[in-house]
N, C-alpha and C positions, 0 to 999 in steps of 0.2 A: 557637332562635336561636343564632348563633355556633358552628355545628358545626365541630368540629376546632380551635377556638380554645383555647389554653391560658388558664386563669384562675388569677391569682396576686396577691400583694401585693408591691410593690416600694418600697423607702425613697426618698423624695424629699428635699426640703430643709426639714425640719421637719415633714413629714407623710408617712406611708406611704399610698401610693395602690393601690387595687384596679385591675388592668388585665386586659384581654383582648388576646391577641396571636396572630397566625398569619401564614403566608407563607413563601415559599422562602428558605432560608438564603442570605445573600449578595445578596439582592435589596435595591434601595434601601428604606430605613426611611421610613414615613409614620406620623405620630401624628395621631390624630383626636380632636378636643376638643369635648365636648358643651355644651349650653346649659342654661338654667334653664327649669323646675325638673325636669330630666331626669337621666339618667346615661349611661354609655357604651352602654346599650342602644339609644340612638337611631340608632347606626350599624349596626344588624343587617341592613339591606338593602344598604348601601354597602360595608361592610368586607369581607364575603366575596368580593365582585367584585374589589376592589382587592387582596385577599390572593393572587389568582392570579399577580400580577406584582410585588407589593411585600411587605415585611415591614411588617405593619399592627399598630399598638399603639393600643389604645383605653382610656385611663384614665378613671376617675371622678375629676373635679377635687376638690381638698381641699374638705371641707365637703359633699360630695354622696355619694350612694350609699353604697358600702362603704368608701370612703376615710376617712382620719382627719379629725376635726373639731377643729382646734386651737382653744384658748382665744383669744378676741379681746382687743382693748384699745381704749381711747377713740379712738385714731387709726385704728382698723380696719386697720392695717397687715397683720396675719396673713391678711386676706382681700383685700389689694391684688392687682391683676393681676401686679404684680412678684413677690410671694410665690407666686402660683400658677404663674407662668412658671418660676420657679426649681425648683419641684417637677418640672416636666416636663423640664427640662434634666437634673436629677439622675437621674430615672428612666431617661431615654434613655441616659445615660452608663453607668449600672449595667447596661443591656442591651447595651452595647458600641457605642453609636451617639453619636459626637461631632458628626455632622452628619446632618440629616434633613429631610424634607418635612413640611408641616403642612396639614391640612384641618380647619376649625373652623366652628362654628355658634354664633350668639348669644353667651352669656357666653364660651363657649370661644374665639370669635373675638376677643373683647376680650383675652383671656389671650394669644392668638396675636399680636395687635398689639404687646402689650408684650414678648412673647418675642422678636419680630423686631427691636425697638429695643435691648433690653438684651443680647441675644445674637446679633447678626447673623451671626457665624461659624458658628452652629449651624444656621441655617435656610437651606436651598437655594432653596426657593420655597414659597409658601403660597396656599391657596384659602380664602376667608372667605365664609360664607353669611349673608345677610340682616341685615347690620348697616351702619351708618355709624360713624364714629369717635364714641366716648363723649362727649368734650369738645364736639365740634361739635354733637352731638345736643342736649345740654343747652343750649348757647348758642343753638341755633336753635329752642327750644321754642315751639310755638304752641298755641293752644287746642285745635286738632284733634290734635296729637300728644299733648297732656296727657290728652285723653279717651281716645284709643286705647291709650296706654302708661301708664295710670293706676298700674299696679304699679310703675313706675320711682319715683314719688313716694310712693306708700303704703309701699313696703318700706324706704325710707330714713328713716321716721319713727323717733325714738328708742326704744330698747328700754325696755319690752316691748310697746308698743302693737301692731305688726304681728304680733309672735310670739303674743300672746294671742288676737288676732282669728282668725288662721289656725288656731291650735290648737284652737279649738272645733270645726272641721270641716275638717281638712287635705285630705281627699280631695275634698270639695266645692269648696274653694277652688282646688285644682289643676285640676279639670275646668272650673270657671268661667273661670279665666285662660286655659287652654290651648285649649279648644274655641272660646272667643271669638276667639283669634288665628288660628284655623283656619276663620273664617267660620261658626262654629256647628256644624262638623262634627267627627267623631272620625277623624283620619287614623292613629291609632295601632294597631299590632297588639295583640291581647289580651295576649300574653305581655309585650311591652314595657310596656304600660299598667300591668300588674299590678306590674312592677318599680318603675316610676315611683312608683305610689300607696303602695307598701309602704315605699319609702325616704322618701317625703316625710311619712309618718305620724310619723316620728321627731322629737321636739322639737329634738334637736341639729341635724338637717338644716334644720329651719325657721329656726332661729337663724342658723346658718352662712350660709344663702342670704340671709338679710336683711343680714348683714354684708358679703356680696359686693356687694350694691347700695349699702350705706352707704359702702363703700370707693370704688365707682365715682363717687359724687357728691362725693367729697372728696379722699382721698390720691391716688387714680388721676389726678384732674385736676392736682393738684400735680406729679405725676410727668411728666404731659404738658407742662406748662408749663416745667419744668426742662430739658426737651429742647431748648428754644430753636429750634424749627422744624426739628430734625433729622427725616429722613424714613426710612422703610423703603427699604432699597436692593436687596432681592432681588425677583425677579419675583412679582407679586401678581395674583390673579384674584378679582374680587368678583362673586358671583351673589347677586341679590336677588329677592324675591317680587313678581311683577307684581300679585298680589292681597293686598299687605301694606302696612304703614305706612311702610317705607322708601321704596317707590315713591310713595305719595301725599303724603308730608310732607318729603321730602328729595331733593336731587340727589346720589345716592350716589356716582357716578363723580366728580363734580366735587369732592366733599368728600374722597375718597380720593386724588385727585390732589394735594391739599394735604398729604397725610400719607405718600405713597409716591412714589418715583422712577419706578418702572416698574409701571403698574397698567392692567388692562383689566377689562371687565365688562359684564354685561347683566342684565336682568330676565328671569326664567322664569315660565312659567305655573304658578304654585303659590301656596300661602299660606306662612306662616312656616316650617312644619315640612316644608320641601322635601325633606330627606334622607330623610324617611319617606313622602312623597307620591309622589316621582319618583326613586326610589333609583337605577334604572339610568341615568337622564340624569345625575344628579349624579356617580356613579361614573365615567361615560364622560368627563365634562368634566374631573373631577380627574385622571383617568388620562392623558388628552390634554394637559393643560396641563403636568403633571409630566414627560411624555415630550418636550414641546417645549422644556422648560427643564431639561436633564438633570442628574441628580445628580452631583456631583463631590466627591471626597474628596481633600484635599491629600496628596500623597506625603510620608511621613515617613521619616527615616534611622534 
């Protein structure tokens, strides 16, 4: 995976992140953000294609993979999407990128949403995969959604309940959750799956990922409410799985129109892990969208 990609650690904003990066020097930068319970390895099919035309940076989010796992607190602030977004801005600046494009999936797309709200001058355009806005999903919870996304409610339980239960068989839990979201199939390459399972076997990753979900159900919603209706103002493309929960339980485009000024989107014939199921299609759609919304850097004196 990731042939010709540089692997290194870069200091963020309170956490040092492991990253993979490649692409032509001087090309527009694109940061790709992964979901739960994965790592930057999820972009192994998409990133090399984009790296032909873009500088591609794939970090492990704080709490995941080979990135730092900061100690949390009762407010869960260290795992808020604001804290995670601040990491990304800091990493990109250390790499010389004040402004960049964003592609993101699942939890990473929630980080991208907050990144676009808190740092609008940093984000030129973004593509988000298979999510609706967090606050609106919780507010629109139905019995069907709760059954399908049971982990949203399990992982938010107070420490140490989910940590202990997952810790008895982390690899078994990982497969149960992820294969279930892929309609019982295994859409993952053996190399990526090995990375996911090895990372998720670590107790600090299990705890940090639970904190990610606890933050989503608490402080992240507080941050959303504090925005007082402010919307993303950069071009946004939403792609969701035709064979997934977003399609069956929510009107994704309508919900994103409430949270973004310029948004378009459609459902694709895939399950939740579309970047690994249909990487050529995802890469082409990202590249096309980014090309239609050109990257601009303000001239400085």
